matplotlib code that plots the C-alpha trace (Angstrom):
import matplotlib.pyplot as plt

x = [145.0, 142.7, 139.1, 137.6, 136.1, 137.3, 135.0, 134.2, 133.2, 131.0, 129.3, 128.8, 127.4, 125.0, 123.8, 123.2, 121.5, 119.3, 118.4, 117.5, 115.4, 113.6, 113.4, 113.6, 110.6, 110.1, 107.0, 108.9, 111.8, 109.4, 107.8, 111.2, 112.3, 109.1, 109.4, 110.7, 114.0, 114.4, 115.4, 114.4, 116.1, 115.2, 116.8, 119.9, 120.3, 119.9, 122.5, 124.9, 124.1, 124.7, 128.2, 127.6, 129.2, 131.9, 132.9, 133.8, 136.7, 139.8, 140.2, 142.6, 139.8, 137.2, 135.8, 136.2, 137.3, 138.1, 139.6, 138.3, 136.7, 134.9, 133.4, 132.4, 130.7, 128.6, 127.5, 126.8, 124.3, 122.8, 122.5, 120.4, 117.9, 118.0, 118.8, 118.4, 120.0, 123.0, 125.9, 127.7, 128.0, 129.2, 131.8, 133.2, 133.1, 134.7, 137.5, 138.3, 138.4, 140.5, 143.1, 143.2, 145.6, 143.7, 144.1, 140.3, 139.6, 138.9, 136.1, 134.5, 134.7, 133.1, 129.9, 129.9, 130.5, 127.8, 125.3, 124.8, 125.4, 124.7, 127.8, 128.3, 131.2, 130.6, 133.3, 131.7, 131.4, 130.6, 132.9, 135.4, 138.7, 139.4, 142.7, 143.0, 141.0, 138.6, 137.7, 136.3, 135.0, 137.3, 138.3, 140.1, 141.8, 140.6, 140.9, 138.1, 139.2, 138.0, 135.5, 134.1, 132.2, 131.2, 128.8, 128.8, 126.5, 125.4, 125.7, 123.8, 121.1, 122.5, 119.2, 119.3, 123.0, 124.3, 127.8, 129.4, 133.0, 133.7, 136.6, 137.7, 140.7, 143.0, 145.6, 146.3, 144.1, 140.9, 142.5, 145.6, 146.0, 147.8, 146.2, 142.9, 141.8, 139.0, 136.6, 134.2, 131.0, 127.9, 124.7, 123.3, 126.2, 124.9, 125.4, 125.1, 122.1, 121.0, 118.6, 117.6, 115.7, 114.4, 116.2, 114.5, 115.7, 114.1, 117.2, 117.9, 120.7, 121.4, 123.2, 125.2, 125.6, 128.2, 127.7, 130.3, 130.3, 132.4, 134.2, 136.4, 140.1, 139.7, 137.2, 140.2, 140.8, 144.5, 147.1, 146.1, 146.4, 147.3, 143.9, 144.5, 145.3, 142.3, 140.0, 141.2, 140.8, 137.3, 136.4, 138.0, 136.2, 132.9, 133.3, 134.1, 131.0, 128.8, 130.4, 129.6, 126.1, 125.5, 126.7, 124.2, 121.4, 122.4, 122.2, 118.7, 117.5, 119.0, 117.5, 114.1, 114.2, 115.3, 112.4, 109.9, 111.1, 110.7, 107.1, 105.6, 103.8, 103.5, 102.6, 101.6, 105.0, 107.2, 109.3, 112.3, 112.0, 112.8, 116.5, 117.0, 115.9, 118.1, 121.1, 120.3, 120.2, 123.5, 125.0, 123.7, 125.2, 128.6, 128.5, 127.6, 130.5, 132.8, 131.6, 132.3, 135.9, 136.3, 134.9, 137.2, 140.2, 139.1, 138.6, 142.1, 143.6, 142.1, 144.7, 147.6, 150.2, 150.4, 148.1, 148.0, 147.3, 144.6, 142.9, 143.0, 141.5, 138.7, 137.9, 137.9, 135.4, 133.2, 133.3, 132.3, 129.5, 128.1, 128.1, 126.8, 124.4, 122.7, 122.6, 121.1, 118.5, 117.4, 117.4, 115.5, 112.8, 112.5, 112.3, 109.6, 107.6, 105.3, 105.0, 108.8, 108.0, 105.4, 105.9, 104.4, 107.1, 110.3, 112.4, 111.6, 113.2, 116.3, 116.6, 116.4, 119.0, 121.4, 121.0, 121.5, 124.7, 126.3, 125.8, 127.2, 130.8, 131.5, 129.7, 131.3, 132.6, 134.2, 136.0, 137.1, 138.8, 140.3, 141.5, 143.2, 144.7, 146.3, 147.5, 149.4, 150.9, 152.2, 153.7, 155.0]
y = [149.4, 150.8, 150.0, 152.0, 155.4, 158.4, 160.0, 162.8, 160.4, 158.4, 161.6, 162.7, 159.3, 159.3, 162.8, 162.0, 158.7, 160.3, 163.3, 161.0, 158.7, 161.6, 164.2, 162.2, 160.0, 158.0, 160.0, 163.3, 161.9, 161.0, 164.4, 166.1, 163.8, 164.6, 168.4, 170.8, 171.0, 167.3, 167.7, 169.7, 173.0, 172.8, 169.4, 170.7, 173.6, 171.4, 168.9, 171.8, 172.8, 169.3, 169.4, 166.8, 169.0, 170.2, 166.6, 166.1, 168.6, 169.2, 172.0, 173.8, 173.7, 175.1, 171.8, 169.5, 166.1, 165.4, 162.0, 158.9, 157.6, 160.9, 160.7, 157.1, 157.8, 160.6, 158.7, 155.5, 157.4, 159.0, 155.6, 154.3, 157.1, 157.2, 160.9, 162.7, 166.0, 166.9, 166.1, 164.0, 167.0, 169.1, 166.6, 166.1, 169.8, 170.7, 168.2, 169.5, 173.0, 172.1, 170.2, 172.7, 174.9, 178.0, 180.9, 181.4, 177.9, 178.8, 181.3, 178.8, 176.0, 178.1, 178.4, 174.6, 173.8, 176.3, 175.0, 178.6, 177.4, 174.2, 173.3, 170.4, 168.7, 168.4, 166.1, 162.9, 162.5, 159.5, 156.5, 157.3, 155.4, 153.2, 155.0, 158.2, 161.3, 161.4, 165.1, 166.3, 169.6, 172.3, 175.7, 178.1, 181.3, 184.5, 188.2, 188.2, 185.1, 181.6, 180.2, 176.8, 174.3, 170.7, 168.7, 166.9, 164.1, 162.5, 165.6, 165.0, 167.6, 169.8, 171.6, 173.3, 174.1, 177.6, 176.9, 174.2, 173.1, 172.0, 170.1, 171.2, 170.5, 173.4, 171.4, 167.8, 165.0, 163.6, 160.9, 162.7, 163.1, 166.4, 169.5, 169.5, 172.5, 173.3, 176.2, 177.7, 178.5, 180.1, 178.3, 181.6, 182.0, 182.7, 179.7, 177.1, 174.9, 172.3, 169.5, 167.4, 164.2, 162.1, 158.8, 155.5, 155.7, 159.1, 161.2, 163.7, 163.9, 166.5, 167.0, 170.2, 171.8, 174.5, 176.4, 179.2, 179.9, 183.0, 183.2, 185.7, 185.0, 184.3, 181.6, 179.2, 177.3, 176.5, 176.1, 175.7, 172.2, 170.7, 169.6, 165.8, 165.4, 167.5, 165.6, 162.2, 163.3, 164.4, 161.1, 158.9, 160.7, 160.4, 156.7, 156.1, 158.1, 156.0, 152.8, 153.9, 155.0, 151.6, 149.9, 151.8, 151.0, 147.3, 147.1, 148.5, 146.2, 143.2, 144.1, 144.7, 141.4, 139.5, 141.1, 140.1, 136.5, 136.5, 137.7, 136.5, 133.1, 130.8, 127.1, 127.2, 128.4, 131.4, 131.9, 132.3, 128.7, 127.4, 126.4, 127.3, 130.9, 131.0, 130.0, 132.8, 135.4, 134.2, 134.5, 138.1, 138.9, 137.6, 139.5, 142.7, 142.2, 141.6, 144.9, 146.6, 145.4, 146.7, 150.2, 150.3, 149.6, 152.2, 154.8, 154.1, 154.2, 157.6, 159.2, 157.4, 159.1, 156.0, 156.9, 153.3, 151.6, 154.2, 153.7, 149.9, 150.1, 152.5, 150.4, 147.2, 148.7, 149.9, 146.6, 144.8, 147.3, 146.8, 143.1, 142.8, 145.7, 144.0, 140.7, 142.3, 144.2, 141.0, 138.7, 141.3, 141.7, 138.0, 137.0, 139.6, 138.2, 140.4, 143.1, 143.7, 145.4, 147.8, 151.6, 151.8, 149.5, 151.4, 148.3, 148.6, 152.1, 150.8, 148.1, 150.7, 152.9, 150.0, 149.2, 152.9, 153.3, 150.6, 152.8, 156.0, 156.9, 153.7, 150.3, 147.1, 146.2, 149.6, 149.3, 145.7, 146.9, 149.9, 147.6, 145.3, 148.2, 149.7, 146.2, 146.0, 149.4, 147.8, 144.8, 146.7]
z = [93.4, 96.1, 95.2, 98.1, 97.2, 99.1, 101.7, 99.3, 96.5, 98.9, 100.0, 96.4, 95.4, 98.4, 97.6, 93.9, 94.7, 97.3, 95.0, 92.1, 94.3, 95.9, 93.1, 89.9, 89.8, 86.6, 85.5, 85.9, 83.9, 81.1, 81.2, 81.0, 78.1, 76.1, 76.6, 74.0, 75.8, 76.2, 79.8, 82.9, 83.4, 87.1, 87.6, 85.6, 88.0, 91.0, 89.7, 89.4, 93.0, 94.3, 92.6, 89.9, 87.2, 89.5, 90.2, 86.6, 86.7, 88.8, 91.3, 88.9, 86.3, 88.8, 89.9, 92.9, 91.4, 87.8, 88.1, 86.4, 89.5, 90.1, 86.6, 87.2, 90.5, 88.9, 85.8, 87.6, 89.7, 86.6, 85.0, 87.9, 87.4, 83.6, 83.9, 80.6, 81.5, 79.3, 81.6, 78.9, 76.7, 79.6, 80.5, 77.0, 76.1, 79.4, 79.0, 75.5, 76.8, 79.8, 77.8, 75.0, 76.9, 76.1, 78.5, 78.6, 79.8, 83.4, 82.4, 80.0, 82.5, 85.2, 83.1, 82.7, 86.4, 87.5, 84.9, 83.6, 80.0, 78.2, 76.2, 73.8, 72.1, 68.4, 67.0, 65.6, 61.8, 59.6, 59.3, 62.1, 62.2, 65.3, 65.9, 63.9, 64.3, 61.4, 60.7, 57.4, 58.6, 57.4, 58.9, 56.6, 57.8, 56.1, 56.7, 59.3, 61.2, 60.3, 57.8, 58.7, 56.5, 57.4, 59.5, 62.8, 64.0, 67.3, 69.4, 72.7, 73.4, 70.6, 70.0, 73.4, 73.6, 74.1, 72.9, 70.7, 71.0, 67.4, 65.9, 62.4, 60.2, 59.6, 57.7, 56.5, 55.3, 56.7, 58.8, 60.0, 63.7, 63.3, 61.8, 63.8, 65.8, 68.3, 67.9, 70.4, 68.5, 70.0, 68.9, 67.5, 65.0, 61.4, 59.1, 61.9, 61.6, 64.2, 63.4, 66.4, 66.9, 69.8, 70.3, 71.2, 74.8, 75.4, 74.9, 72.1, 69.6, 66.9, 63.7, 63.3, 59.8, 59.3, 56.0, 55.6, 59.3, 59.8, 63.2, 64.8, 65.2, 69.0, 68.4, 68.1, 71.3, 72.1, 69.4, 65.8, 64.5, 67.9, 69.3, 69.1, 72.8, 73.9, 71.6, 72.8, 76.4, 75.7, 73.9, 76.5, 79.4, 77.4, 76.9, 80.5, 81.5, 79.2, 80.6, 84.2, 83.3, 81.7, 84.8, 86.9, 84.6, 84.5, 88.3, 88.4, 85.6, 87.3, 90.7, 89.2, 87.4, 90.6, 92.5, 89.8, 89.9, 93.7, 93.6, 90.3, 90.3, 87.3, 87.1, 90.7, 92.0, 92.3, 89.1, 91.3, 92.5, 89.0, 88.9, 85.3, 86.0, 89.1, 86.9, 84.4, 87.2, 88.5, 85.0, 84.8, 88.2, 87.1, 83.8, 85.6, 88.1, 85.1, 83.7, 87.0, 86.9, 83.4, 84.4, 87.4, 85.2, 82.7, 85.4, 86.8, 83.3, 82.5, 84.7, 83.1, 80.8, 78.5, 75.6, 74.2, 77.6, 78.3, 75.0, 75.4, 78.9, 77.7, 74.6, 76.6, 79.0, 76.2, 74.4, 77.6, 78.3, 74.8, 75.1, 78.6, 78.4, 75.4, 77.4, 80.5, 78.4, 76.6, 79.6, 81.8, 79.2, 78.5, 82.2, 82.8, 79.8, 77.8, 80.5, 80.0, 76.7, 78.0, 78.1, 81.6, 83.1, 83.8, 83.0, 79.2, 79.3, 81.0, 78.3, 75.6, 77.3, 77.6, 73.9, 73.0, 75.0, 72.9, 69.9, 71.4, 70.9, 69.1, 69.5, 70.7, 67.2, 66.8, 70.2, 69.7, 66.5, 68.3, 71.1, 68.6, 66.6, 69.7, 70.7, 67.4, 68.3, 71.5, 69.8, 66.8]

ax = plt.figure().add_subplot(projection="3d")
ax.plot(x, y, z, "-o")
ax.set_aspect("equal")
plt.show()
């Protein structure tokens, strides 16, 4: 496996890192997170102009990348800056659209790549299965098209979305992989209610309620009842993105902690001179490098055709990120002492984001169970 990024990826990473360092100061990030939108429309447009959204999709889909390593490069940079703009929703919704096979996909993807519309993927519900697609939301065909009823949770930046890509069951039982379809639903559709909240890390999530939502026939994306592959692609890409984002945040937290130990004096000496603390920093470094390896493996597996191997690599990375992210957050705060908990210190926000990532799209326990379940599929 070639671990070196292409020239295009290096240029994109440099552009994103430079933009975030120059234009995304921590106080501006906090101002955007606390605003009514929950993010900055100006930054969102500039990220689109840089090519951040385009890098998430292939040339055939209207982008300029679309491979696992392209996704990882973008989100690792976003993690370093704790970027709150809704790229995760754009990625997942776009992947679902692209893999749906719908003839209108190029037009819908253009809006995402250009940043002209904010689109979210509304799929998660309560008590998901580690392997099967758990969908209680129902879509029934009627004379006017489709009637949807149900609810979705954990939709990133759902309050400000223009369009939702919603999974709904058109046949079968709740945990059946078959019988699930995707629908394109404008946020202004009657019967659709969005209830948002701010999360502890400064982001925003929403619940989506569908109460007799009447849709036209052409709101269906792709073939009825055959959305499993598109949904799995969207979820796998989203998990990889979160893993890469966490890796970027870990690196910043570790570097900030190391710098603090090099400059902070206690008991008449620099904290960094104490061997016990040196050992803890070495342990953190090794754990972060292990995480990097897991993310690289997941990024490579995203392009594979073996569904089981891809799922195991993705879940292994998410499990590792959940475990190591929590460790980095706790160690960084503890090694800073009381100041590590203060709002004014950016480190505390990195710690909160690392913890939050563990609980998005399945925590470490969920993905350990998923990894084991797919392992049984291999051996059986």
